[in-house]
LOSE-319722 format. One record per residue: x, y, z of N, C-alpha, C, O in turn; residue in one letter. Coordinates in steps of 0.05 Angstrom, whole numbers, plus 5000, padded with zeros to 4 digits. Last residue first. Layout:
LOSE-319722
XYZXYZXYZXYZA;...
This chain:
LOSE-319722
222735476316223335306295226335246293227235096275R;220435866353220635446363221335376335220235166329H;218236396336221436346349221536046365222536026387F;215236316297218136406294219536346311221736246307T;210136296322211936076323214436106307215835896304P;210036906336211036716359211936396347213736266358L;207337046290210337116298211536976322214036946324V;202336846276204436836261207936976269210036986255E;198636816326198136696302200736666287201336426284R;201537256362199637006368200336746343202136576343L;200637736324203037656336202537296347203637116335F;194537766313197437666285200237566299201737386290L;193537876369192737556353194837556332196637386332R;195338266370196038126392195937836371197537676363L;192838606337195138556325196238416347198738436346V;186738616348187438346320191238316324192438116317P;184938476412187038626398187838526366189538346363N;181638186450181538136417183138316401182838306377E;183037836510184138146491184538126456186438076441N;182037446540180037546523181037806509179537966499D;187137316559186037076535183437246526182637186503R;192537736564189637626572188437406552189237366530R;198637426561196737576547194537496557194137256561F;206237326565204337276571202037456562202937676554T;211836986535210637196532207137136556206236906559C;218536786575215236716560214437006559215337196572I;224236466575222636706581220336626564220136456545M;227636016621225435986600224436256601223636326623E;234335736630232135856639230635926617231735926595V;237335096634237435386616235135506632234035346648P;241934716684239734796662238934996655239635166671E;248434736682245734816691243734746672244034726648T;253835006678253234756672250634636688250934456705A;253835696656253035376677252935246669252035256647M;258536046619255935896622255635696641257335516641E;261636576649262836346646259536146642258236116663R;264237286641262037096635263036836637265336806627M;268037796683268337466664265437376664264237376685V;269138436671266838246686267837966671268237966646I;272138936661272138816690270138586706269538546730G;266539276636269339256635269839106662268439146682D;259838976609261539136636264739016635265438776634F;255238946569257838916571258539066597257539286603K;249638676553250538876569253338756580253638556594L;249638146537249838286516250238566528251438716512N;247837796579249937806582251538026559253938066560A;242037726577243038006589246138036590247138236599A;241237296553241537466538242537756549243337946537G;243636826590244936886569244437216558246337366554A;241737166659240936996635242237066614242437306610A;245337116717243837196699243837096677245636936671I;248337066779246836886762245637116741244937316753L;253637306808251537406804251037146777252737076761A;259537486864258637346836255837416827255137616839A;261038116894260037876893259837756867259737906848G;263938586899262138506913261138236921260538146943V;266338776858267638646878265538556900266438456920G;264639126824266139276846267139016864268639066882A;262438846787264438906769266139066805268539096807R;257638586815259838416808262138586803264138506814V;256039116815255939086841258138926837260338986847L;254139226759255539376774256639256794259139296792A;250538706754253038716739255038966752257438906756L;246638946791248438706792250438636784252238536797M;245339296748246039376778247039156797248239206818T;242339106708245739286702246239336733248339456737H;238138796723240938616724243038856721245338816729V;234838946791236038986759237438916763238738896784Q;233938776851231638766827232438806797230938726780G;237338466893237638706870236038686856236638496841I;240138346962238338256939237338546918236838766926H;247538096977244738376967242738236956243138036942E;250337726991250737907006247938197002247138377016V;249037067009248237236995248237527005246637597022V;252936556998253336717024252036997002253437116985D;248835976982250736146972250636447000248736497015P;247635336994247235647006249435826998251635807008V;245234746956247435066959246035336969244335496959V;241834326954242834336979245334596971247334586985G;238734376903242634216904243434226931245634126936A;234134526916234734176908237534106910238633896915R;235535026931234834826954235034556948235734376963A;238235266888238935206906238335076924240034986938F;232635196858234734956848236435036868237034806876R;229335616890227835326885231035086878231434876890E;232136056881231735956910230635606902231535406913S;231136146826233836086833233535946870234835756879L;225736256829226635956809230335906815231535706811M;225436586860224636456867225436136851225535906859Q;227837026824228237046856227236686862229036546870Y;224737036777227836926776228536876804229836666808F;220337246800219537046786223236886798223836726815P;221137746830220537526840220537166829220636946841R;224038346830224638066805224237816814226037646810A;222038576871222738686843222738466815221838456792E;221638156917218638346907220138416873219238306853Y;226537916916223737806915221837846919220037686924P;232238066878230738126891227738066901226138226890S;237937646872235037756852233437796881233337646900Y;244037606895241237516884239237686882239337896894M;251437576893248437806892246037626880246137526858V;254937216935253237286916251037486918249537536937F;260836986976258237176962257537166936259037116917P;259336256980260636456968259136646965256836616957R;256935807000258935957005260436137007262236207023G;255635496933256035456965258535606975260835586968H;257635586881257135866890256435696922257035866939L;258535056858260835216864260135586870261535776865D;253334846853255234786881257534866877259134766892A;252334966804250835116832251635146852251335326868L;257935006767256034916776254535026793255535246799T;261735236706260935196739258735066745257235016726P;267135146676264235056669263335036704264034876721A;271435266689271435376660267735356660266235516648L;271535476770270635286739270935366718271035616719P;274036016796272135956783272635766764273935816744W;278436366793278636156825275736076811274536096832R;279436676761281736386760280936196780281935976785D;276837036766275836876750277836656743277736506725A;277937496793277437226812276536996787275736776794D;278237946764281237886779280237596801281537516820D;274037996741276137926723277537826742278237596738A;267937826773269737986771272037816762272337586769H;262637426749265037466769267237666754267937656731V;257437136727258337386725259937346749258937226768A;254636556692256236636721257936956713259436966693L;248436436661250936536661252436656690251436826705M;243935996639244736126653247836246648249336136633L;241236016567244035846589243336106603242636316593P;234435966544237736116544238535976567237135856584E;228535856503230935826538233236056529233436236512T;222836266483225336126483226736016516226136076539L;216836186494218436496477220536296469220236166448L;210435956512214135946520214836206490213336316474P;205536316539206036136522209736196521211036396527R;200536426585203236436587203336226555201736056550S;194036906600195036586586198336666584199036896582E;190037046650191837096632192736816625192436596635L;184836896681184837116660187137136639186737216617E;187336636723186136496701185236646679184736526658G;193636896741191136776751189536666723190936626703N;200536546756198236736740195936686741195336446743I;206836586770204636546774202736676764203036916762T;211436526723210736656736208236546745207136396729H;218236556677215336416680214536476709216436486724P;219837296657220436926664217636786674215336886676R;216637596589218737596629218737256633218037066619M;213038086560216137866554216937826586217737996601L;206638146545208438206564211337896562211237656562G;201438546519203438266516205138336535205238566544L;198838936530197938746510198938506508197838316498D;197539326582198539226563197138996548194938896552L;192939456614195939706601197439606583198739756569E;189639226638188839216603191139436595191039566574G;190138996686188739226680188639356659187839586658S;193138606670190538516680188138766677185738766671N;197638696650196138586636193438556643191638486627L;199239036693198639206667196838956655194539016649A;200438636730197838806742196938966715194539026712E;204738326706201838196710199938426717197638406709V;208038716704207038706677204538566684202338636673Q;210538786768208338996750207338896726205138996722A;212238256759210538326774208638576762206338586752T;216638396725214838176719212238196729210238166715S;218239046712219638856724216338616724214038716722V;218539386660216739376677218139016691218738816678L;218239826597220639646614218439616642216939796646E;214039886546215139986576216439676584215939446579K;212540106477214139896503214639996522215740226521L;208540016430207840206456209640006475208739806485N;208440076359209439886392209040116416209340366414L;205040046304205640186327206040046339204739836338S;205239696241204439686267205939886281208239926273V;206939526189204839926190204239876223202540036231G;209939206182210839396189208739656189209239896188P;208238626196206838816202208439026202208839096225A;213738206188210338126187208638346185207038306167R;217338646203217738456185215138286167214738246143E;215938686268215538906234215838796205214538886186R;216738226290214138366283214038566265212238606249L;222138186281219538006271217238076267215738016248R;223138626317224538626289222438456275221038566258R;220938536361220838796349222238776317221938936298V;223938106382220638006379220338366355219238346333V;229538266377228438056367225638056362224738016339E;229238616422229638666397228738466372227538536352P;227438216466224838556459226538656427225138756410L;232138046478229337906460228038056454227038036431L;236238316482236838086466233537966450232837876429S;235138686526238038736521238238526491240238556477Y;230738616548230938836534234038846520234739026505G;230838236591229138176559230138396541230338336517S;232238496637233538296626232538266590234038286570A;228038836646230839006633232438826619233738876598S;222038636619223838646637226338766625226738806601T;216039016574218438796579221038816605221939046607F;210138946555211839076570213838796570213638556568G;207439316489209039106502210139176526211039396529I;201939426457202739496480203939266497202839106511A;200439556389201239386416203439446430205739496424L;196339876345197739866360198339626386196439556399T;194839816270193739846299196739896312198739926300G;195539366225194639586228194539626254193939416265Q;195238766220196638856206197339186208199139276195E;190438536239192438566256195038736245196638826261G;186438536204188638236199191538336218193838266214K;183539006213182338766221185038566222185438456244A;186939296194187039346218186339136233187339066254A;186739206134189239176151189639136182191439016193R;181439416131181239076125184739056139185038876155R;182339876144180439706160180639406156180239226172A;185740076097186740106127184839886140186039676145T;182539986056184239806059185639866086186539666098F;177540286072176740026063180339866071180639676088T;180940826065179440746085179040326088180140176103A;181840796007184040756027182540756057183840626073E;176540835983178740555984181340596003182640406012E;175341296001173741086009175440816012175740656031A;179441625979179641706007177741416015178541296035I;178441585930180441505939180841505974182441375988R;173241795934173341555925175841425932175841195940L;173942305942173042175961173141915953173341775973I;176842435894178642455917176642285941177842135957R;173442445856175242285850176542285881177142055888A;170242925869168542655873170542395867169642165871A;173743285859173143225883171842875892172242695909E;174443255806176743255826175943105853176842905864P;168743375787170243155778172243105795172142875802F;166243885800165643655817167543375811167743195827F;167644215758168644285790168544035803170443955816A;166143895717168944085717169544015748171043845758K;160144005732161043755724164043715729164743525744G;159044465724159144405760160844135757162444055773A;159544595669162244675679161044605718162344715736A;159143845638158744135648160444295673161944195690T;163243405603162643485627161643815628163043995620L;160143105545162443255563161243325586158843315590R;160342575498159342665517161442865535163742805539V;157542525433158842565449157942645473155742745477T;153242255395156242295392158342375406160642335398R;147942415416148042075409150942105397151141905382S;149642725473147842645446149442455446151142355461N;151043005539150942815527149342815496147242945498R;152743245597151543335571152243095550154643015550E;153043245668154643175642152443285620150443405628L;151243505708154543455714155143355684157443365675L;146643915732147543765711150243655713151643805727R;145043945807146744015790147243845761148343625764A;143743705854142743925851143844105827143744345827G;146543215877147743435872146143735875146743925890V;141742955873143142955903144443185897143743385910H;141142905821139643035832139943025854137843105865H;146142625795145142935787142742995804142043225798E;144942155815147342335830146442585825145942755843L;141141985784140541965814142842175828142542315848L;143742045737141442235738140842165771139742355782R;147041615738148241865737146542085741147442295749I;144741145750145641215773146341495767146241645786Q;141641115702139741175725141641335746141141555756R;145841015672145541275670143441295688143141535694S;147240525693149140715696147940945683149641125684L;142440205673143140265704145240395707145540415732P;143740305619141340295630141540455658141140685665P;149440025607147540245601145540415615145940655622Q;151439445650149839555623149339855623148639935645T;157439335677154739345681154339535655155739695643M;163439415687162339125692158239175695156839065712N;165539875686164639785713162739575709160739545723L;167739765631169839895653168439725682169539545695R;162639905611164639645608166339575628166439355640E;160240355625159240125623161139945630161239835652A;164640675590164740705626163040345639164040175653A;163540515545166340435548166140475584167240325601R;158440725540159540455531161640425548161240295569S;159741275544158141195566158640785559159240625577F;165741685553163641525535162241375553163141335576H;168641935586167242105564165841905545164941975523L;172641625615172441535590170941795572171741855550E;171842015662174141995656173941795623175641875607E;166441995664167542315668170942225653172042365636A;164841545679164441725653165541885648165741955624V;167241435725168241315706167641355675168741275655A;164941835756167641805755168941645727170841715713V;160141545761160441855750162841955742163142125724F;161241135788160041185749160841395748162441455731C;163041305833164341085816163341045790164640925773R;158441495847160641695847162441545826163041645804L;154841105856154041405846156741575832156841725813Q;157140855907157240735876155840915853155940825830S;156541205944159641165931159341025903160641065883I;151041675934152441395941155341385931156341535913E;148142245963149042055944151341895946153341965958F;143642426001145942416000146742235980145542025982M;
């Protein structure tokens, strides 16, 4: 079977119709160029070029072979380019899990910055609660998870993405009964829509710990796993709720948002240490640092 180098020699001669110019173009001398052409003709089983002391021309077989040879060279070059891009993480697929809260502001920004750096990357996006993301990361279904801080096993690694304020969501008719800069203490004994300890475990644990440290005991009326459902209950007058600022982009008429005078909450990205997906490595190396500038 012929080699790519032989095709490259033939195409150069066919385009130049001059051995000397073709050899110069390929940065080689004429004798090895002639040998490559003879080897190619041997593999093809037909004479491709006719030459004398003054001219070089394509035979009928050479004319038929030339466009196909040029096409094979283009395919080989494209394959090489594609492989190099894939090795750099500039081409391929990244499976990203995200919580509903991160889907309102963080996920679009992650996608935008990744596509700016590697527009050839395909994304597989899955909305999952944090616990389900951890399971999917462990099973290899996800490359990257966007979630709240949580307890992880030794095979997973987490890195901070950003922090955002906590927002108090209250019914508009009750807004005057709340301070402009509320604290956790303002929630003591008041109807409160809490996160589910199962579907939204990281946020549930974080708020439970903060309430315990502050000696605050809200009147928990519901445990909910999804932010949009919590806000629907706030709008229905069931109670107040605490959400991350990014989720405040989910607009509900009849709800007033107020920034809490308390420490912000963190969003992290989690991945398997042994995941060698080049796209993940590109994200960690070049996209993640842009969130900390």
